[in-house]
C-alpha positions in Angstrom: -90.7 127.8 -51.2 -91.8 124.2 -50.4 -89.1 122.5 -48.6 -90.3 119.1 -49.4 -91.3 118.2 -45.7 -92.9 119.7 -42.5 -92.0 119.9 -38.8 -94.6 120.7 -36.5 -94.8 120.3 -32.1 -97.4 118.4 -31.4 -97.4 118.6 -27.3 -95.3 115.5 -26.4 -93.4 114.9 -29.7 -92.1 116.6 -33.1 -93.8 115.5 -36.0 -91.8 115.3 -39.3 -93.8 114.7 -42.8 -91.2 113.9 -45.5 -92.2 114.0 -49.3 -89.4 115.6 -50.7 -86.1 114.5 -52.5 -83.9 111.9 -50.9 -80.6 113.2 -50.4 -77.8 114.3 -47.8 -78.6 118.0 -48.4 -82.4 117.4 -48.1 -81.6 115.2 -44.7 -79.9 118.4 -43.5 -82.1 120.7 -43.6 -84.8 118.4 -42.4 -82.6 117.2 -39.5 -81.6 120.7 -38.8 -85.4 121.9 -38.3 -86.3 118.9 -36.4 -83.2 119.8 -33.7 -84.0 123.4 -33.7 -87.7 122.7 -32.8 -87.1 119.6 -30.3 -84.5 122.3 -28.4 -87.0 124.8 -28.5 -89.7 122.9 -26.6 -87.5 120.4 -24.7 -88.8 117.4 -26.5 -86.9 114.7 -28.0 -89.4 112.1 -29.4 -89.7 112.4 -32.7 -92.4 110.7 -35.1 -91.4 110.8 -38.8 -93.5 110.0 -41.7 -92.2 109.6 -45.2 -93.8 109.1 -48.3 -90.9 110.7 -50.5 -90.3 109.0 -54.0 -87.3 106.7 -54.8 -84.9 105.6 -52.2 -82.2 107.4 -50.7 -78.7 106.8 -52.8 -76.6 104.2 -50.3 -73.6 106.8 -49.7 -76.1 109.8 -48.4 -77.5 106.8 -46.2 -74.5 106.3 -45.1 -73.6 109.7 -44.2 -76.2 109.9 -41.9 -74.3 109.0 -38.9 -71.9 111.9 -39.1 -75.1 114.1 -39.9 -76.5 113.0 -36.9 -73.3 113.8 -34.7 -72.7 116.9 -36.3 -76.6 118.3 -35.6 -76.3 116.7 -32.0 -78.9 113.6 -32.5 -77.7 111.7 -29.5 -79.2 109.2 -27.2 -81.4 111.9 -26.0 -83.4 111.4 -28.7 -86.0 108.6 -29.6 -86.8 108.7 -33.4 -89.3 106.6 -34.7 -89.4 107.1 -38.7 -92.5 105.4 -40.6 -91.5 104.8 -44.2 -94.6 104.3 -46.4 -92.7 104.2 -49.6 -92.0 100.2 -50.5 -89.6 101.1 -53.0 -87.5 103.3 -50.3 -87.9 101.0 -47.3 -84.4 98.8 -47.8 -82.7 102.1 -48.1 -84.3 103.4 -44.8 -83.4 100.2 -43.0 -79.8 100.8 -44.3 -79.8 104.1 -42.5 -81.4 102.5 -39.5 -78.4 100.1 -39.2 -75.9 102.9 -39.8 -77.0 104.8 -37.2 -77.6 101.7 -34.6 -74.1 100.5 -35.5 -72.8 104.2 -34.2 -75.2 104.0 -30.9 -77.1 106.7 -32.6 -81.0 107.0 -32.3 -83.5 106.1 -35.0 -85.9 103.2 -35.7 -87.7 102.5 -38.9 -91.2 101.0 -39.3 -93.5 100.2 -42.3 -96.5 102.5 -41.0 -97.4 105.2 -38.8 -99.3 103.3 -36.3 -96.6 100.8 -35.5 -93.9 103.9 -35.2 -96.0 105.7 -32.8 -96.6 102.8 -30.9 -92.9 102.4 -30.5 -92.5 106.1 -29.7 -94.6 106.2 -26.7 -93.4 102.7 -25.4 -90.9 102.2 -22.7 -88.9 100.2 -25.2 -85.8 102.1 -26.1 
C-alpha cells in the first residue's frame, strides 16, 4: 500500500518526498518513519519536498508541536521543508511558526534548491 510519502537515507541527509493527504495522522506516520531512519543512520539533517494536494487543516498544523515533542524531533534535528504547492504554502508557514515558537526544528522554503542550500549551510 502506498503511504503517500517516501523516506530515504541519502548519505548525509534524510530525504522525504510527500505527495499524500495533509492530516495529523499522515504527519505522524511520515515523521515516525523519518525519526526511525535518522536514528538508524545517526543523521539528523532532513530535506522534505512536498507537492501534496491542498493545505493542511489549521488544527492539524497547530498539533505539529506536540507531535514533534512526542517523536523526539528536538534541536538535534535540522529540517528544511520545500513546499511546492502554492495553495499549501500559507499552511506550511503556519506549521513553521508553531514549531519555531516552541523551539522546535523546521524551516519552510518555496523550492528544493533553497531548502537544500539552507540545510547544508551553517545557519541554524
